[in-house]
N, C-alpha and C positions, 0 to 999 in steps of 0.2 A: 415206617411201621414197626420194623425191628427194634429201633430205638425207643419207641413209645411202650413196646412190649418189656423191653428192658428196664425201664423206669417203673412199670407196674409191678414187675416181679422184685425189684429192689425195695419198693415200697411195701409189699407184702412181706418180704423177708424182715424188713425193720419191724412191721406191726407184730408178726408172729415171734420174733426173738425177743422184742420187748415184753410181751406177755409171759413168755417162757421165763425170762429173767425177773420180771416182777415176782411171779411165783417163788422163784428161787431166792431172791433176797428178803422177801416177807418171812420165809421160813427161817432164813439165817437169823435175821433180826429177832424174831419171836424166840429163837432157840438161846439167844443171849439175854433177851430181856424179860420173858414171861413164861416160857415152857416149864422151867423147873418148879414153878409154883402151881401148875395147871395138871401136869401128867406124871407127877412123881410125888412120893410121901412128903407132906408138909413138914414133918417132924425131923427130916434129914437134909439139910441145906446142900451137904456135899453130894450125896447122891443124885439130888435134883439137878444140880450144875453138871455134874458128870453125865448123867443120863441125856440131858439136853444136848450136850456137845457130841455125844456118841451118835445119836439119832441124826445129827447134821452131817457127821462124818460117814454114815452109811450111805447117805446120798451120793457122795463122791466115788465110793467103792462100787455102787450099782451102775455107773455111767458107763463103763466098758462094756457091760453086758447090752445096754442100750445101743451102743455103737456097733456091736456085732448084729444084733437082731435087726434093727432098721437100716444098717449098712447093707445087710443082704436083701432087704426089701427094695431099698433105694437103687441098688445095682441091678436087680432083677426085674423089678416090677415098675420101677419109675421114681423119680425124686419126689413128685407131687403127692404120691399115694402115702409115702413115708412121712412127709411133712404134716399131712392132715391128720394121720394117727397119732404122732407125737404130741401135737397140739391138743388134741382131744384128751389124751391120756394125762398130760400135765395139768390141763384145766379141771378135769374132774377129781384128780387126785388132791390138788390144792383146794378146790372147793369143799371136798369131803373133810379135809382138816379142820375146817370151821363148823363141822357138823359133829364132830367127835364128842363123845362123853369124856368127862375129866376123871383123874384119879379119885376124886372124892365121890364120885357117883358110880363108877364101874371098875374100881381097883385097878389090878394088874392089866385088865384087858385094855384100858386106855393107852398105856404106853406101847403095847404090843400092836394095836391098830395104827398108832402114830408112825412106828418103825415100818410097817407094811406100806403105809402110804408114801413115806419117805423113800422107800425103795423104788416105788412107781415113779415118784418125781425124778429120781436118779436115772432111771431107765429112760424116761421121756427125754430128759435134757440131753442124755447120751445119744439119742439118734437124732435130735432137733438140729444141733449146730451144724453138722457136716452137710445136711441137706439144704439148710437155709443158705450157707455159703456158696454151695455149688449151684443152685437154681439162680442165685443173682450172678455169679461168675460166668456161668455157662449161656446165659442170655446176654452178657454185656457186650456192648460194641467193642471193636479192636481199640486198644489205646486206653481203655476206661476200666479194664478188669479189675485192678486192684480198688479202684474207687467204689465200682457198683459192689464188690464183694464185701466191702467195709460197712455196707448197711446192714448186714446180718450182725456184724460185730456193734454197730451203733445201738441195737436192742440193748445191750448190756447197761451203759450208762442211763439210757431212757428208762429201763425197768427198775435201776436203782433210784432214779429220781422219784418216781411213782411210789416205790416202797418206802423210801424215807419220808416222803410228804405224808403218806397215810400213817406211818408210826409216829411222826412228830405230833400229829393230832391225837393218836391213840394213848401215848405216853404221858400226855397233859391232863388226861382225865382222872378224877378222883378214883381212888381204889376201888369203891363200891361200885362204880359204874363199869370199870374196867373188867373186873372179876366177877362180882355178884350179878350185874346187869349184863354180862357177858358180851361186852362190847369189843373184847378181843377177838371175837369171830368174824368182825367186820371186813378186815383186810383180806381173809381167806375166801369169804363169801363174794366180794367184789370180783374175783377171779372168774366167776361164772358169766358175768357181763362181758369181760374181756375176751373170754373164750368164744363167744357168739361173734364178736367183732373179728377176731383173728380167723375164724372159721370161714366167714363170708369173704375176707381178703384172699383167703388160699385157695378156696373152692373154685375161683373164677380164673385160676392161672392156667397157662398152656404149659405143657411138659417141656423139659430142657431139650432144646434142639440138638445138643450134643449127644444126649442119651438116646434119643429117637435115631439119629443117624448111625450109632453104635450098633442098635438093634437091627436095622435094615442090614448092615454088614454082616452081622451073624447070621441073619436069616438067609442071605444070599449064599453063603458057604456051608449052611446048615451045621454050625460048629456047636458041639456039646461042651460045655465048661463045667469044671468043678466049682464047688461054693466060693464065693469071692474071698471068704476068710482063708481058705486053703491056698488060693492063688497069691493072696497077700503075703502069707507065710513063704511060700515057695519062690515067688518071684520078686518080692519087693522088701524082703525083711531089713536089709541094711538101711533102705530108704526110711523105713517105718521107724526103726530106732533112732536115726538122725532127725527125723521129723518130731518124734517125742521130745529129743532134747531141744530142739529148736523152739518148741512150744513153751519150755519152762518159765520164760520171763513174762508170758501172758498171764500166769497165775501169781505174779508179784502184785498184781492188783490187791491182794489180800493185805499188802502192807499198808495200802492208802485207805483201807476201810477197817477191817477186823482188828489188825495190829495196832493201828492208831487208836482205836477205842481202848485197847488194853494199855497202851503206853501212856496215853493222857490220863486215864483214870486211875491207874496204879502208880505211876511214876509222878506225874504232875497234880494229882489229886482233884481233878476237876469233875463237875457233875456230868452224868451221862447225857442229859439233854443238851449241854453246851457242845460236846463233840459231835453228837448227832445233828445239831443244827448247822454245824461247820461242814460236816460231810455232805449234807444237802446242797450246800453252795458249791462244794468241790465237785459233786457229781453234775451239777449245772455246767460247770467249766469243762468237764469231760465230755459231756454231751455236745457242747458248741464246738469244741477243739477238734474232736476226732475227725469228723468228714472234711475239714479243711486240711488236716495232716494227710489224710489218704488221698485227696485231690492232688495235693503238692507232690506226693510220692510218684506220681505218673511222670514227671520230669526226669527221673533218674531210675536205674535199675532197682528193682525191688530189694534184692539181697543187700545192695549198698545202703539203701534208705533203711532197712531193718538195723543194719549194723551200727549206722550212725545214731538212730533212735535208741538203741540199747545202750550206747555209750553215754549218750545226754542223761538216760534215765539214771544210770549209775551214778554219774557225777551229781545229779540232783539230790540224791540221798545225803550227801555231804553238806548240802545247803539247807535241806529240810529241817533237820534236827535243832541247828542254832536259832532258827526262826520259831519253830513251834515251843521251844523251851522257854519262851517269853510267858507262855501259859493264858494267853488271851484267844477269845475266839477268833479275832482277825487274824492273829499269828497262826492259827491253825488253817485258816482258809487259805492264807497266802503260801504258807510253806507247802502243805499237802497238794495245792493246786499246781505249783512248780513242778513236783513229782508227776503229777497226773498229765500234765501238758506234754511232757518229754516222754512219758510212757504210751500215750494215746496214739502216737504215731507207729510204735511198734504193735500195739493191739490191734489197730485198725487194718494193718497191711498183712500181718503174718498169715491169715486165713487166706486170702487170695492167693499168696506166694505158694504156700504149702499145696494148694488145690491143683497146681500144675506139676507137681512132682511125681504124681501117680498116673498111670494109664486109665482111661475112661471106665473101662468095664469094672474096675476094682476101687475106683476113686472114691466113692460115698464110704465103703467100709474102711478103706486105708486112711483117709483123712479123718474119718471120726475116732478110729481107734488110737490114731496119734495125738489127737487132742484129750479125748476122755481117758486113755491110758495114762498120759501126763496128769490129768485131773485126779485120778485115783492115787498116783504116787505122790506127786508134788503138792497137789490141792489139799491133801491131808497132812502131809509132813511139813509144809511151810508154816502154818499156823501154830503147830506144835513146837517146831525149833525156835521160830520167833518169840512165842510165847515163853518159852524156857529162857532165851536170851534177854528178855525184858524183865523177867522175874529175878534172874541171877545178877544182871549187871546194873539194873535200875537206871541211874542217871547217867552211866557210862554208855553212850550210844553207838560207839564206834563197831562193836561186834555186830549189831544189827545191820548197819550200813555196810559192813564188808559181807556179811551173809547175802545181801541183795546183790552186791556186785559179783559175788560168786555165781549167783543164778544168772545173771547177765552174761558172764564170760562163757559158761556152758552153752548158752543159745547163740551166741555170737561164733563159737567154733562150729557148732552144728550147721549153722546157716552158711557159713564159709564153705564146709565140705559139701553141703548140698548144691551150692552154686557151681561145684566143680563136675557135676554130673549132668547127664542130658535130661532136660524136662520133657514131659509128654504133652506138647502144646497141641491143642485142637485146631 
């Protein structure tokens, strides 16, 4: 019965995070491809591009706030309540983007509303990830915790596949249909349908048994505690810093999508639709590979598996560029897929590993801050530094590969240090 419940929770975690990441990725794609023409002055291309990327970055900066707010709810009121609220917030914010007036009709009000909705998206994602991971891992049977927690991570490639599928259709439309007939709104309005599906999947879940047991113990001793954030700072700050560092390689996925779009279009001069189609198939490869990598990880210690995966991902960067420099769509699919296969092991397992670093009573808050704090810092820095390296060195790809390797080395060191401390296993 417990195993059946674990499967249901893992499936709900997958569905929920798929929806959240679909919402996230369609905004990311829209900010690169169409927002500059919709929400900013038509006579200034530079301002449009800069504004689009700025609204995208704001979402990353808002994520730690979501981690604090929903971490508190998840550690005090329960994982399930927090997850339902974050899903509703993300779905409503994304659907509302599809209802916004454009700059042509509302002027400066349009980008202001876009920024506000992007902040709400960031807050929702900031609270979502930690709860989905914890619900899956805290329900998981013994010996399968990394595998079950990976279902929350599996939502990222699934959401990416959906987003790329929708946008590959949208971007093939004639300009008059895309903008004048407002077909650009379709990807965002689809989010409302997905929201209903996700809500049904989550409302039927049982609360985390680990959280319930923790609540019983606190009630028995009548213990009054300070806010989870205060406890994290007082009791687990060194662990939090190391967990942020361990998460850095998680955000190197930016290399396999955003930076590859920049490199192939700027350096190799390919059409956008060519790399977008290639990235769709790469996302399929990621989606298929990740659960197998997570399942295989149960055969060895999670820390050892993560370090091995990080090393393979670093080495794969030096294979990727010689392949994609052939400039064909097939070379893009093969080269980027090699990187994604190596990276998927790390991405699938890191969440479950870090969930056991912190004690139960502050786990949601600490886990969420470790990931979303890393997102705010490195999720915004990696594309900027990577973009600078692409623009500066052009066909000389070694600086980009060395930059990726540096991120991997930092994560490896932090995982090694975390592995030397006692974990709070339930």
